[in-house]
Structures are given as structure tokens and as C-alpha cells.
C-alpha positions as a Markdown table, in Angstrom:
| # | Residue | x | y | z |
|---|---|---|---|---|
| 1 | Unk | 192.8 | 55.4 | 34.0 |
| 2 | Unk | 196.5 | 55.8 | 33.5 |
| 3 | Unk | 196.2 | 59.5 | 33.0 |
| 4 | Unk | 194.2 | 59.8 | 36.3 |
| 5 | Unk | 197.0 | 58.0 | 38.2 |
| 6 | Unk | 199.7 | 60.2 | 36.6 |
| 7 | Unk | 197.7 | 63.4 | 37.3 |
| 8 | Unk | 197.0 | 62.3 | 40.9 |
| 9 | Unk | 200.7 | 61.5 | 41.4 |
| 10 | Unk | 201.7 | 64.8 | 40.0 |
| 11 | Unk | 199.2 | 66.7 | 42.1 |
| 12 | Unk | 200.5 | 64.8 | 45.1 |
| 13 | Unk | 204.1 | 65.8 | 44.3 |
| 14 | Unk | 203.2 | 69.4 | 43.7 |
| 15 | Unk | 201.2 | 69.5 | 46.9 |
| 16 | Unk | 204.1 | 68.0 | 48.9 |
| 17 | Unk | 206.6 | 70.4 | 47.4 |
| 18 | Unk | 204.5 | 73.5 | 47.7 |
| 19 | Unk | 202.8 | 72.7 | 51.0 |
| 20 | Unk | 205.8 | 71.4 | 52.8 |
| 21 | Unk | 209.0 | 73.5 | 52.5 |
| 22 | Unk | 210.8 | 70.9 | 54.5 |
| 23 | Unk | 210.6 | 68.2 | 51.8 |
| 24 | Unk | 214.1 | 67.0 | 51.1 |
| 25 | Unk | 215.4 | 65.9 | 47.7 |
| 26 | Unk | 215.7 | 62.4 | 49.1 |
| 27 | Unk | 212.1 | 62.3 | 50.1 |
| 28 | Unk | 211.0 | 63.7 | 46.8 |
| 29 | Unk | 213.1 | 61.0 | 44.9 |
| 30 | Unk | 211.5 | 58.4 | 47.2 |
| 31 | Unk | 208.1 | 59.7 | 46.3 |
| 32 | Unk | 208.9 | 59.7 | 42.6 |
| 33 | Unk | 210.1 | 56.1 | 42.9 |
| 34 | Unk | 206.8 | 55.1 | 44.6 |
| 35 | Unk | 204.9 | 56.9 | 41.8 |
| 36 | Unk | 206.9 | 55.0 | 39.2 |
| 37 | Unk | 206.1 | 51.7 | 40.9 |
| 38 | Unk | 202.4 | 52.6 | 41.0 |
| 39 | Unk | 202.4 | 53.4 | 37.3 |
| 40 | Unk | 203.9 | 50.0 | 36.6 |
| 41 | Unk | 201.2 | 48.4 | 38.8 |
| 42 | Unk | 198.5 | 50.3 | 37.0 |
| 43 | Unk | 199.9 | 49.3 | 33.6 |
| 44 | Unk | 199.9 | 45.7 | 34.7 |
| 45 | Unk | 196.3 | 46.0 | 35.8 |
| 46 | Unk | 195.2 | 47.6 | 32.5 |
| 47 | Unk | 196.9 | 44.8 | 30.6 |
| 48 | Unk | 195.2 | 42.2 | 32.7 |
| 49 | Unk | 191.8 | 43.9 | 32.3 |
| 50 | Unk | 192.3 | 44.1 | 28.5 |
| 51 | Unk | 193.2 | 40.3 | 28.4 |
| 52 | Unk | 190.1 | 39.6 | 30.5 |
| 53 | Unk | 187.9 | 41.7 | 28.1 |
| 54 | Unk | 189.4 | 39.8 | 25.2 |
| 55 | Unk | 188.7 | 36.4 | 26.8 |
| 56 | Unk | 185.1 | 37.5 | 27.7 |
| 57 | Unk | 184.5 | 38.6 | 24.1 |
| 58 | Unk | 185.7 | 35.2 | 22.8 |
| 59 | Unk | 183.5 | 33.4 | 25.3 |
| 60 | Unk | 180.5 | 35.4 | 24.2 |
| 61 | Unk | 181.3 | 34.6 | 20.5 |
| 62 | Unk | 181.5 | 30.9 | 21.3 |
| 63 | Unk | 178.3 | 31.0 | 23.4 |
| 64 | Unk | 176.5 | 32.6 | 20.5 |
| 65 | Unk | 177.8 | 29.9 | 18.1 |
| 66 | Unk | 176.7 | 27.2 | 20.5 |
| 67 | Unk | 173.3 | 28.7 | 20.9 |
| 68 | Unk | 172.9 | 28.8 | 17.1 |
| 69 | Unk | 173.9 | 25.1 | 16.8 |
| 70 | Unk | 171.5 | 24.2 | 19.6 |
| 71 | Unk | 168.7 | 26.0 | 17.9 |
| 72 | Unk | 169.4 | 24.2 | 14.6 |
| 73 | Unk | 169.5 | 20.9 | 16.4 |
| 74 | Unk | 166.2 | 21.6 | 18.1 |
| 75 | Unk | 164.6 | 22.6 | 14.7 |
| 76 | Unk | 165.9 | 19.3 | 13.2 |
| 77 | Unk | 164.5 | 17.3 | 16.2 |
| 78 | Unk | 161.1 | 19.1 | 15.9 |
| 79 | Unk | 160.9 | 18.3 | 12.2 |
| 80 | Unk | 161.7 | 14.6 | 12.9 |
| 81 | Unk | 159.1 | 14.5 | 15.7 |
| 82 | Unk | 156.5 | 16.0 | 13.3 |
| 83 | Unk | 157.3 | 13.4 | 10.6 |
| 84 | Unk | 157.0 | 10.6 | 13.2 |
| 85 | Unk | 153.7 | 11.9 | 14.4 |
| 86 | Unk | 152.4 | 12.1 | 10.8 |
| 87 | Unk | 153.5 | 8.5 | 10.2 |
| 88 | Unk | 151.9 | 7.3 | 13.4 |
| 89 | Unk | 148.6 | 9.0 | 12.5 |
| 90 | Unk | 148.7 | 7.6 | 9.0 |
| 91 | Unk | 149.4 | 4.1 | 10.4 |
| 92 | Unk | 146.6 | 4.4 | 12.9 |
| 93 | Unk | 144.1 | 5.3 | 10.1 |
| 94 | Unk | 144.8 | 2.0 | 8.3 |
């Protein structure tokens, strides 16, 4: 994404310089400054996106672990219920 922004900015600069002969050095420097600020903003956005991706991956890992623990607990509860049912049936036969 960063490359796209740089290429777009360079294309914009080239287009302005070649398309408008009346672009002054001052205007060109102002444009360069704006492009620099844009690159910084994009860099910050990329960093934030990477952090969000990392947090989402950690949340997914924790969710998978929680699901595994819940499945194990359900299996234990099912086994206990089956034992209770067998005991009740055995008691009813007596």
C-alpha cells in the first residue's frame, strides 16, 4: 500500500511539473511536503492495521482455546449425566 501511495505521489508530481510549466519551486516544495505528510499518515495507518491484525489473531487463538475447554467440560458433563442415568435405572430395578 505504501508503494502505491509513493507511486501516486510521484505521478502527481511528474504530472504537475510536466503538465504545468508555471509550477514554481515553492509550489513544488509545498507539494513535496504534503506528500511527506501523506506518507507519514499511511505509515501510521499501516502500523495500526498491523496491530489490529495481531490483536485479532490473539483473540482468535483465545476463542479456540475457550471452545476446546467448553467442549471438554461438555464431555465431562455428558459422562456424569450418563453415569447418573445408569445409577437411577439400576436403583429403579431393585
